[in-house]
N, C-alpha and C positions, 0 to 999 in steps of 0.2 A: 608337525608344528601346529600350534594353536593359531587362531586368527590374529591374536595380538602379536605373536612371534613373527608371523608372516609380514604384518605391517612393519614391525620394527626392523626385520631383516632387509626389507626393500629400502627403507630410509638409510640404514647403516651402509648398504652397498654404495649408494650414491654419495654419502658423506665421505667414504673412503676414496671416492673418485672426484673429490674437490667441490662437491655441491654444498650449499648452505641449506640446512634444514629450516624450513619456514612453517610455523604453526598454521593450522587451518584458519581461514578467514570465516567470518560470520555467514550464516545461511541467508541473511538479508544483505544483498549486494551493496557495497559502499559506493555511493555516488554514481550508480549505474541504473538509470530508469528503464533500460532496455531489457532488464531481467526481472522475472517474478521471484525466483530464488537463485542462489548460487547453484549451478548445475554442472560445473566442470572444474577441474583443478586450475585451469588457466584463468578463471574469472578474476582472481585477485591480482593477476599479473597483466590484465588487459591493457592498462595504460602504459605499462612498460613495453609491450609489443607494439603499441600504437605510437610510441615515441613521445608520449605525454609525461612520462615519469621515468626517473632513473633511480636505481637501487645501488647499494654499496656492494653488490655481488653480481656476477654474470652467469652463475650456475645455481639452480635451486632444486630442492626436492620437497615434496609435501605429501601428506595424507589429508585430502580435502573432504570435509563433510559436504554432501550434496543432496538436494531434493529435486526430483522431477515428478511434478504432479500439477495439473492445471496449465493454462496457456497452451503452448505448442506441445508440451509433454503431458497430455491429458489422457493417460491410459490407466487411471486409478482402478477401474473395474477389473483389470487383469491381475492386479496384485493379489497374491494368495492362491491363484488358480494356475499359475505357471511356475516353472522352476527358477526363473531369473528376473521376474519383474519386481521392482521395489519402488517405494516412494523415497525413502532415505537410503543412501548408500555412501560408501567412501571411495574416493578416486585417488589411487596412488599415481604419482607423476614425477617426472624429471623435466627440467626446463633449461634451455640455453638461450641467453639474451645476447645474440650476436657473437657467441663464443664458439663452441664446437657445432658441427652440423651433421649431415647424414652419416658419414663414416663412423663417427664415435657413437652416435645415437643407436645405430644398428649394432655396433660392437657391445655397448653397454647392455642393451636389451637381451641379446643372445647369450652373453656370459651369465647374466643374472638368472635367466630362465633355465639354462641347461647345465650350468656348472654344478657338480656335486657339492661344491663348497657353499652354494647358495640355495637355489630351488631344486636343481637336479632333475628337471623334467626330461624324459627321454626325447631326443631329437626326432625320432621316428613317429612321435605322436603329434608333431607340430607341422603346420603349414603357414606360409607367409604370402601376403598379397602386395602388389605394387600397382601404380597408376599406369594404365595401358596407353594413355594419350588419346585425346578426344577434343573436338571443337577448336582445333588450332593450338592446343596445348600439347607439348611434346611428351612422349613416353618417358618415364622416369628411369633412364638408363643407369644413372648413378646408383639408385637404390638396388636395382637388379644386380649390379656388379658387386656391391658390398655384401648382399645376402649370399650370392652364389660363390663368388671368387674369394672373398675375405673370410666368410663364416662357414663356407662349405655346405650350404643348404642345397640339396639336389634340385636340378631344374624342374623335375616333375612335381616338386613340392612348392614351387613358386607360381602363383596364379596372378593373372592380370585383369583388372576391372576398370570401369570408366569413372566419369565425374561423380555419378551418384554414390558410389561406394568408396572410392579412393582419391577424392579431392576434397579438401576442407577449406571453408572460408568463414571468417568471423561475422560477416554481414554482407549486404549487397556491395559494399565497397570496403576497402581496407586490406589487411594482411590475409594471405591465402596461400595454398600450395598443396602439392600431392601428399598423400599419406600412405603408410605401409602398416598392415595389420598382421598380428600373430594370432593364429587360431589353433585350438586344441581339439583333438579327436577324442570325444568322450566314449566312443565305442558303440556298437549296434544297440546295446540296451538303452541308450539315451534317446533313440529315435522315437518320436511321438507317433510315427506312422508304421512302426514295426519293420523298418528297412534293415536288412542284414548285410547288404554289400553296396550301399550307395556311395557315390564318390564325393569328394570335396566340392562344395558349392550347393549341395542339397540343404534345404532349409527345414529339415525334419527335426532339428535339435541336436543332431549328433556332433556337428562341428561348431564350436563355440569360440567367438572372438574373445581373447583375453587381454590384448594390449594393442593400442593404436598409437603409432608414431606419426606426428604431423610435422611436415617439413615446411615451415613458413619461409617461402623464398620469393613471393611476388606481392605487389601492392596493386589491387584492382581499383581503378578510378571509376567515376560515374558513367563513363562511356563503355566500361567493360574491359578496357585495355589493361593488360598485365605488364607491370614494370618490375624487373628484378630488384629486390631489396638490397641496399648496400651492405647490410649486416643480417643475413638470414638467421632464423632462430628455430628452436626445437620446442615442441609442446607434446608431451606424451600423457596417456591416460590408461590406467589399468584398474578395473574394478576389484576392490579388495574381496568382495563377496564371491566373485567368480573364481579368482585365483585360489581362494581358500577352498572352494569346492573341488577344484582340480587337485590341489596338494593333499587334501584329506580324503580323496577318492570318493566323493559324493556326486550323485547325478544332479541333485538339487541344492541350491544355495541354502535353502531352509534346513537341510540336514547337517549343516556345519555347526561348529560351536559358537558361531556368531548369532545363531537364532535358537538353537535347541533349548538353552537355559531359559530363554524368554518364553518359548512355547510351553515349557513345563510349568513355569510360573503362571501363565495364562490359564492352563488347564486346572491348576490348583485353585486359582481365584474363582473360576467358573464352576467348580465342583464336578469336573469330569476326569476320567482316567486318560492320561497322555498316551500311553501305549495302545489303548483301545481305539482312541480317536484317530491316530495317525495311520491306522490300518484301513480305515474306510476310504472308499474310492469315488463315491457319488459327487455330483456337482455341488451338493449342499453338505459336503463332508465336514466332520469336525476338524479334520486336518487342515482344510482350507481356512476355516474360521480361526484356528490357532495361528496359522501363518499370518493372516490379516492382522490379528491383534498384536502379534510380535512385531511385525513390520511397522504398523501404524503407531505403536507405542514408542518405537525409536524415533520416528519422524516427529511426533507431537512433542516428545521430551526435548529434542534438539531445537525445534522451531520456537517453542515457548521460551526456552533458555536463552535463545538469541533475540528475544524481544517481540516475537509475533504473538498476538492475542486473538483468540477466536472472535470473529465478527462476520458481517455480511457483505464484505467487499474485498476485492484484491486478494493478496496473499492470506489475509486473515480468514477469508471465506474458504479458501482451499484447506487451511488448517482445520476449520470447523467441519468440513466434509470428511477429512481424514479421521478426526475424533469420532464423529457420528457413525462412520462406517465401522469402526472398531467396536463401538457400542452395539450396533446392530448384530454383529457377528457374535458378540457375547450373549445376546438374547437368543440367537439361534442355538447356542449351547445351553440355554436355560437360565442364564444369569440376568435377573431383572433389576438387581440393585447396582449402584455405582461400584465399579471395580477397576476401571482403567487407570484411575489416579494412583493406585497402588503399584502399577507396572512401572511407574517413573523410577522408583527406587531400585528395581531390578535392572533397568536400563543403565542407570547411573553407576551401579556397582560393576556391571559387565564392561562398561566403557571407561572406567575411571583411569586406567593407565594412560590412555591416549588423550582423554578429555577430563582432567581433574576438576575443571570448572563446573561440571555437572553436579558435583557434590555440594557446591555452594548454592546452587539455584534450585535443588530438587524440591525443597519445601514449597517454594513459590510456584514451581511448575505443577506440583501435585495439587495444590489448592485451586489453581486455574482450571485444571482438567476436571476436578471434582465439581466445581461450580458449573462447568459446561455439561457434565453428565446430568446434574440435577435439572438444569434448564431443558436439556434434550428430552428428559423423561416427560416433562410437561408438554413439550412440543409433540412428542410421539403419541401421547394420549389424545391430543387435539387432532392429530392425523387419523387415528383410528375412528374417532367420532365422525370426521368428515367422510371417511371411506364408507361408513354405515349410511350416512346421509346421501351419498352419491348412489349407492346400490339400491336403496329402499324403493325409489320410484321405478327402477328397472325391474325389480322383483315383482312389484305390484302389477306392472304392465304385463309381465310374463304370465302371472296368474290369471289375469283377465283374458289374455289371448295366448294360450299355450302354444299355438302354431306359429306365433310371431318370433322374429329374431331380435334378441336384445343383446347389445354389445356395450361394454364399458369403455369409455373414451380413453385412448392412450395418452392424450394430452392432459386429461385430469389425473390419470394415474401417475404421470411423470411429475406433476406438481406435488402430489403426496410423497413421491419418492425423493424429490430434490429439496423441497421446502420443509417437509415434516419428517423426512427420514424413514418412511415406511419401506421395508425391503421389497424389491420387485416380486420375488417369489411369494411373499406374503400376500401382496395385492392380487397376484394371479390365483393363488389358492382360494382367497375370499370370493373372487368372482366365480371361480369354478364351483365352489361349494354352494353358491347361490343360483347355479344354473345359468350364469351369464357368460357370454363370450368375451374374450379379452382382446382389445385392439393393439396387438403387438407392433404392427407397422407404424401406428400413430405414436406409440411410445418411443420407438426407435428414431422416428423423425424428430421428436421433441428433444431427445438426447443429442442427436447430431446438431440440431440448431443451437443448443446450449454450448456444445463444444466449440462450434464456430464462433459464437459470441465471445467465449472465453479467450480463444486465440486472438481474435481481433482486438480485444481490449488490452492485450499485452504484447502487441507487435513492437511498440516503441520505435525509436529511431536509432539506427545503427550508429555507434560512435565512429567518428572520423579519425583518420591518422592525423598527427600533429601537423600544423602548417609548416612546410619546410623552412619558411622564413624565420620561424621561432626555433626550430630544431637545431639550426646551425649556430645559434647564439650561445655564448658561455653564460653560466649562471650569474645572476646578479648578487653582489655582495650586500647583505642586509646589515645595516648599522642602526636600525631603529630601536633595538632593545635598550641602547645606552644613550642615544641622542635623537633629536628631532630635526637637526640640520646637518647637511653634508655639503662640503665645498668641492669644487673641481670635478663634478660628475661628468663623465664623457657620454655623449649621446651615441650609443653604438648601433641603434637601429630606430627607424621610424615606420609606423604602419598606418595606412589609411585604406578603409574598405577592404580589409583582410589581405592587403598586398603591401609589400615593402616599397617604401619611397625614400628618396634622398632629401626631401624637403617638405615641411608643413608650412603653408602660407598663413599669415595672420588671419584669424577668424575661422580657420578650418578645425574640424574635430579629428582626432586621431589618437595614436598611442606612441608613447616615448619609452624606449628601453635604455636604461642607464647602466654603466658598469658597476656603480655602487649607489645605494639609496637609503634614506631613513624611512621610506614609506612602507607601512605594513600592508601586505597584500591580503585580500579577503580570504579567510580560512577559518575552520573550526567554529563557524557561527559568527565570528567577529567581522564587521564590515571593514573595507579597506580605508586607509587614511585619505584625507583630502588636504590640499594645501596649494603650493605654487612652485614654479621653477623660475629662477631669476638669472639675470646675467651675472657674471663674476663680480663679487663685491656687493651683490644685491642692489645694484643701481636701478634696475627696472624689471618688472614682471614680463617674462616672455611666454608663460603658459599658466593657466589655472588647472590644477589637478583635481579632477572630480571623482577619482577613485583609483584603486590599484588592485590588480588581480594576477593570477598565474595562468598564462596561456599554455605553458608547459611547466613541468616541475622545475623549480629553481630559477626560472626567468620571471621577473616582475615587470608587468606592463602598466605604465601610468596612463590612464584615460584623461586626455587633456583637451582644452580649447586654447588654441594658440593665440597669443596676444601680439606676437611679433613672429617673423619668419624664423623657423628652426631648421637646422641642417644636421645631417649625420656628421659626427666629428666635433660638434660644438661642445664647449665646456659650460656647465651651468651649476648653479647652487640650488639644491633641493631643500625646501623648507616645508615641514609638516605643520598644519594648523594646530597649534598647541592646545587651544581651547577645546577643539573637537576631539583630539587624541586623549586628553585628560578625562573628558566626559565619558568616552568609550572605555577607558581603563577602569573608571569607577564601576561602570556597569558590568565589566567582565569579572572583576574581583567579587562584586556582589553576587554574580551568578554562581561562583564557586561556594560562597557562604550559603546561598539559598539551597543549593543541591545538598549540602551537608545538613542544613536545618530540616529539609524535607525528610531525609533518611532518619534523622534523630527522632522526629515526631511521628512519622507514618510507618517507618520500618525500613530495614536494609534491602527490601525487595525493590525499592525505588531506584530506578536507573534512568539516566538521561536518554531521551528519545528524540532530541533535536533542540536547537537553540538559535536565538538571534541576539547579538550584542551590538547595539548601536549607540550613538552619542545621546539619544533622547530617551531610550528605554531598553529594557531587556525582556526577552520572552524565553521561557524554559519549559520544554515538554518532557514529561516523565511517566514511567510506567506505574500505574496504580489502578485498583479495581473500582473504586467508588469516588464520589465527589468528596472534596476536602471540606470539612465543617468549618464554619466561621471561627469557632473557638480554636480549632487546630491551626488555621491560618494565622490567628493572633499569636498563638504560641510560637509558630515558626518566625513570625516577624519580630517577636520579642527576643528570641534566641539569636538571630543573626545581627540584630542591632546591638546586643550586648557584646558580640564579637567586634563590632565596629567601635564601640566605646572603649574596649580594651586596647585599641590601637595596636593590635598584634602585628608583628613584623611579617611581611609576605616574603617568604624565602624562595628564591629561584635557583634551582640546581640544574646546571647544564650538563649535557653529554653523559647521561646516566644509562648504563646498559638496561635494555628493556626488562630483562629478568630481574635485575636488582630493583628496578623501580616498582615492579608489580609484587615481588615476593618479599622484599625487605622494607621498602617504603610503604607498601600496601597502597600504592597510588591507583586511582580509578581511571580506567581508559574510557574515553567518551564515544558515544554512538556515531557510527559512520566515518570514523577517522582511521587513517592508515598510519601505522607507526613503523619506524625503521629500527635498526639495531640499537641506536642511541636516541634517547628521548630527553625532553625537558620536563622537570617536575616542579609544580607550584605547590608549596607547602605553607599552610597558615596554621602555625602552632600544632596542636594535636587535634584541631577541629576539622581540617580539610587537607587532603593530599590528592592531587590530580595530575595526569599527564596533560600538558597544554602548551601550545606554541604561541599563545596570544600575549597581549601587553597588559600589564597589571600595575596597580598602585604599589608604592613601597611599603605601606602599612595600611591596615584596615581603617584606621581613623580618617584617611584621606577620602573615603567613600562619602562621608558626611552623614547620610541616613538612608536606609532602605525602606521604601513604602510599597507593600503589595497592593496592587490595584484590582486584580481580577483573577479568578480561577474558574476553569470550565473544562469541558470535554473536547478532545480533538477527534478521537475515534474510540472504539471499544478498547478499554484497558489502558488508554493513554490520556493523561490530563495535561492541561497547560496553565501555567501561572505567569502573569505579567506584573512587572514591577518597575519602579523608577528609583534612581539614586542621585545623590549630589544635588546639583542645581535643578534637575528635573523634579526631584522630590520637593524642593522649595517652591517651585511653581505650582505643584499640586496642592501643597498646603495653603498657599495664597488663595488659590481658587476655592478651596474648601472654606477658608476663612470668610471670603466674600459671600459664599452661599450661606454660611452660618449667620452672618449679619442680616441677610434678607430673611432667613427663617425666624430670627429673633423678633424682627419687626412684624412679621405675619402673625405670629402667635403671642406677641407681647411677652416674650420671655425675659426674665430678669434674674439677678443674682439670688434673690430669695426663692425662686422657683424650685420645686422639688423634682428629683429624678434627673434624667439626662435630656438634653435638647433633642436628640434624635428620637427618643421615645415620645416626648411631648409633641414633636412635629408629626410623627406617624399617627398619634392619637387624634390630633387636630385634623389631619387630612382625611382620616376615616370618618370623623364626625361630619366634615364638610361634604364628603362624597355621599354619605347617607342622606344629608339634607338635600343635595342636588337630585338624588334619585327620587326622594319624596316629592319635591317640587315638580319634577318631570311627570310623575304619575298624576299629580293634581292637574297639571296643564293638559295632559292627554285626556284626562277625564272631562275637563271643561270643554276641550275642543270637540270631543265626541258628543257631549251633551248638546253643544251648540249645533253641531251638524245634524244630530237626530231631531232637534227642534225645527231646524230649517227643512228637514226632509218630511216632517209631519204635514207640511202644507205644499206638497209638490203636485197636487192634482191638476193644477193649471198648466204644468209643464208636460203632462202626459199627452202624447198624440196617438191617434189610432190610425194605423196603416193597414189597409186590407183586412180589417178585423182584428189586428194585433196591436196591443198597447205597447208603446215605446217611450221610455223615459231617459233623458240625458240630464245629468245633474253634476254640478261642480261643488266640491267641498275641500278647500285648501287646508294645508298644514296638518294633514292626517297621515299616520303611518299606514303601510299596506295592510297590516292586520286589522286596523280600524276600518279601512276602506272595504275589506271583505265583509266585515260585520254589517257595515252600512248597506252593501249590495244585498246581503241576505234579508235585511229588514225591508228594503225597498221592493224586493221580489215578492215578499209576503204581502206587502201593502198593495202591489199591483194585482196579485193573484195569479194572473197569466199574462206573460209579456216579456219584454226585453228591457234590461236596465243597464245603462252605461254611466259610470261614475269616474270623475277625474279629480286629481289633487295636485296642486303645485306647492312645493316646499323648497325654499332656497334655490330656485331656478331649475329644480329637477321635477319631472312630471311622472305621475303614476296613473295608469288607466286600468280599470277592471270592467269587464262586460259579463253580465249574468243573464242566462236565458232559462225560463222555467221549463221543467222536464217535458211538459206536454207539447212544447213547440220545437224541440231540438231536431225533429225530422225535417222541419221547414226552414229554421233559422239556427245557425251555429255560432256560438260566441267566438270561437277561434278565428272564423272567417271575418267576423266583424272587426276584431282587434287588429288583425293583420292589415286591414285597410285604413283604419283611423290612426294607428300608432305612427306611421310614417309622417303624418302631418305635424307631429311634435318632434320630428327628428329621431325617431326610434323605431322599434319593431316589437312584435309580441306574438303570442300563440297560446294554446291551451285546449281544454276539452270543449265539447259542444255546449255544455251547460255553464262553464266558467272559464274565462281566459283573462290573461294579464299582459300588460305591455308597459312601455315607458318611453321617455325621451328627455331631451335637454332644452327644448324650445317652449318655455312656459307661456310666452305671448300667444302661441297658436292653440292653446288648450281649448278655448271656447269654440274655435273653428272645428277642431277635431271632434268635440262632443256633438256639435250640430250636424256633423257629417254622418253621425250614426243613423239619422232618419233616412237619408238618401240610400245608405248601404242596405238597410233593412228593406226599403221600398224595392230596390233592385232584386234582392234575394227572393222576396215574396212574389214578384211579378215574373 
């Protein structure tokens, strides 16, 4: 079987056994700050396991794209040099959400693995493991029985291990449980240590884990106590690359058809012979470099396709390191020009059956990588220059003193390696060729420190299981798409300080859960509705609603301030603030128009990367490489407002199968959103079609007008545009009109004036700014001239102390640069001596002390300034011949200057 057939056969097996096939989620985890990348099949189901979300199925199977690089999984340097390390991989999995448990999970796994109708792996090549029991958690007797008694696995092939190997947990708290693993015996030739008769458990590489079955049966609380889950679940994971190596009879994942076509393409692009390179065995072998390029091309293609852009922080930095490592290995093969961007098309073609979306994004991905390759080439050249600069003084010292020991700092080497992308062996070779020792231990320490920092920066906070008080509640019926008032709503629960209560007293803050409501809960970037809860018949307000959100899927919690006592079981009328709702709707529909306008002007590579829709404004983040020009923004604004003036009907289509929405309606799915089997489509003529659960206007004309306010960068490859619509745009225009009126008055602008007001105002401001600069220069010149004139007659201020001339002089309203010039002039005038000058300007004090060179052995300027500056509430310091200080007490400036004489007297005596 090919790798694609192996993937398909896994999914088909579980579909035949009642599972729903779910497409892989994005590599950027949706609404999960605890993860750097999606790194397991269960990530997209985490909220289901935690009880925060419910799906329309209780059995699922997936082939999930995963990345493990950076953060806790920071073993990037191993990729390419071992048989089974990868940055990108696919995780095959089957899941049960409170449906079947251990018995069926074991049965499914063994049948798929061993049945000739499916994978047909000989049972005598397999071993299984179970949890042996440890730290008060009992041995997994059930799993042992299902493997041995039900499936007939011999006792001698069932091994038991402890918490480290056979117990899984989502985080410090939350779902956890024992796990059971299936291992395959690759044979003695797979041993990296040449073992011919080692037994199972040896870590030489002979025995390979191919499937892990996790039995989620406990919930761990903050104290560490394990409580049995009412509905235990199943989460399994099998690496596609590993099972493909097993079924294709290969010792290395890289020898399977998942990698060989990519390695051959990499060899072709780098101008080397594939068959020749894969036979080499050294640490710097061409085979290793081809493996690195193939693996990293997969990771980069999928990550960029999912919206990650190379940059210097977070997941974007990990992507940049992956790309640059692939480029380095291309250079080891002799390829100096950009080449990795061409690998994108090979990856897309190889993976098109499972991930057809790659074909749509491959041009954008390729351009992104090509841009990064060009940038890295410049960075690499800078790194080579710095390496030469680092080694030059060491080489010179070695030549001067051949017997001395010269060592190149490991810390400096790591900076060149990490920041500028120089390969470690390249740096080592350069040092060796120059006759300089290399500080390997220092380099290793720097590498360890960086890994520690990376792990610390992505620890995050583990998601908690849903509050039981919410989990037990039935879903809230939402009526807000068609109405903004609902009568006879029953209060089914009250929450205060995260605990259920029977009553909210007047004045207390809390949450109200109703059986039905018109309030929209915050989702998809749109803020929650505000409004009020009334007694029946709207006789009086009993609570102000300040927002609405989902504590768990389907349940809407109203954040309230009680105006009267509220009890569970009360009947209320729920009323949304219509003015706020309509303003929010205008901005949400405007966001859809803006998205479409951006794609029309900038290109179809534009994808949403986040949004905020509120009553007062909208914010839209999108993928784009460069800043948007003013002319482009104006074009976008014109396009979307033409759609507003057309008063196009906003068509809302409910309960559309997801495949129909994407493939027939060509609806755009939005960043960070999870979609079920049935979706809601918002269609605005032929201009915009998106999947969206938000509230919208009935027609585009209700928006009024869309005004773009600002555009800027959020991060590398992500731009942000902010805009207003409806009444908010009217307020903006009024403010602009007031500003225009002031501008007309300032520059005496009239109807007969030529050009635009903005151009004329800009010209006038430049003219006035130039005039101000000219006048400031004249004033400074006049002040300096006055100060110089006053300084020409300072002989009477000079005192002689122990044969040393000392001058203290005040000259207000001078800049520091002018004071320095004045001090230099006075030192020349004195000839040999000490000069202290002070200036007060707008309450701020500047002090400068100068000592002629012949006296610095006896009197130091820095010591003088350090004693007189505190008198004006400041401090200072500097060289023996010139020192500066300052303070904020201008009234004490004369006292500070006079103190100069006493300080010098003390120093000389």
